[in-house]
N, C-alpha and C positions, 0 to 999 in steps of 0.2 A: 800855500805851496806855489812855488814859481813854475809856470808852464814852460815846457821844453819841447823842442822839435825832435821827433824820432821817426824811424822807419824800420821795418823788418823785411828781409828778403829770405825766401825759402830756396835752399840749394841741396844738391845731392853730391856726396863725395864721389869723384870719378877715379878710374884706374890710373890715369896719367898724373894724378896728384900724389900718389903713394911713393914711399921710399922702399928700399929693400926689406925693411922690417914690417911691411904691409900696413903702415899707418901714414897719415898725411905728413909729408915732408914739411918741416917747420917753415921753410922759405915760401911755401904756398899760401900760408895763412893771410899775408897781406893782400893777396888777390881776392880772397873772400871779403875782407874788410873793405876793399876798394869798391866791390859791387854794391855794398850797403851805403858807403859814403857817396858814391855817384848817384844813387837813388835819392838820398837825402838832399844832395845839392840840386837835383832835378826838381824836387818838391819846392825848394826855396826859389828856384828860377835863376840859379847862379852856378851852373856847372862849368866845366873847363872852357867851353866855347865862350860863354858869357864873361868869364873871368878875363880871358884874353882880350875880348872886345872892350872891356872896361879899362884896360891898360895895366892890369895887375896879373902877376903870376902868384901862385900860392904854393911854394915848395914845402914839403914835409921837412920839419926840422927836428922832430922827435917822434919816435914810434916805440911803444912798449907793449910787449905781449906776455901774458901769464898763461902758460899752457897748464891746464888743470887735468884734462883727460884726453887721450888721443882720439882723433877722428879716423874712422875706418871706411873701407870700400862700401859704397852704396848707402852709407848712413845719411839719413835725411836730417838736415840741420836748418836752424833759423839763425840768421845773423842780424842782430839789432845794432843800429847806429843811432846815437843820440848826441845832438849838439849841446854841449855844456858850457862853452865860452865862445864869444864872438866879437866882443868890443875891442880887444887889443890883439887877439889872435884867434884862430879857429881851432878849438879843441873838440874832438869827437871821441866819445867812449863807445866801445863795441863789446858785445857779449854774444858768444855762440852758444846756442842751446841745442840739445837733442830734440828733434821735432816730436818724438813719441813720448819720451819721459819728462821733457821740459828741464832736464838736468843741465846745469851750467858746465860747459866744456872748456871754454876759453874766454879770457877777458883781455881787453887791450884798449889803448887810446893812441890817437895821433894828434900832433900839433902842427899846424901850418901857419905861416905868416904871409902877409901881403908884401909883395915887392913890386915897385913901380917898374914896368917893363922898359920905359924909355931911358931911365938912368940907373937902374938896378938899386935904387934906394929903398931901404926897409921902411915900411910904414908902421909907425908905432901905435897907430890907431887904425882900426878897420875902416876902410873907405865908407863914406856915408851911404852911397847907393846900395851897398851890400847890407849894411846895418838896417836900412829902411825896409828892404825886402824881408828880412827876418822879423823885424818889429811888426810888420803888417800881419804876418802869420801867427804871431804870439798874442794878438789882440783877442 
């Protein structure tokens, strides 16, 4: 079985995330995923500051969310982020679980691509320095 990098963050649904129907508004889910993605990038040692210093930006070019069950006020959740592709693009899969029941509530993925900051050229292969960071962790 191929080893993958993943991280989980524990969060609690707050009042300001709710819509008038008393469930988390659909547009707030990306913020939960971003918390997990940022933690995953911290573990790799290549978060947004390091990306910029390396000369690349990593815009999100695709983001898909499958809403399975609504999230509710003060619900304790676990957001898992797993790096599933990195050689030509950065694909991260996410799963939100209920902390108590471990029930899957939401699934998603994001895709980011490397863009050279100096000339806005798309890199069709992930820059070596980023791939090397990941490979060291996968050993």
